[in-house]
Steps between C-alpha positions, in 0.01 A plus 500: 500500500375553854271777619790648700582859404864510396489838323343756732631801306724610213661791681856461622746732672787454256559396141690193627196390699294561187732277294480227767120526492508469118703178534252365754210585269667328205574190708145485640354532153726233359427255780126558491493421127744208501473235769771266367828632644704315238336697222542846650719708269674836521461590131278801558573568866705816438230648282227415752705651786558817294129537432412451869772744602362759261156458659644530853707804406192675362307411819777665699512812281847383397621564859494875457 
């Protein structure tokens, strides 16, 4: 993983942007831990996205 900052903040304007950020976080985590593209699997992707989305929602005070 490079030193480039790809996640400057967790706050988003809308829940949809939060969900998209959760997907990005899941993908970045998966790719940083698995370098062989043929082995990448989706088995736990939904769970990982849900956990990231929960974190982002909390950071955004659940968009209230």
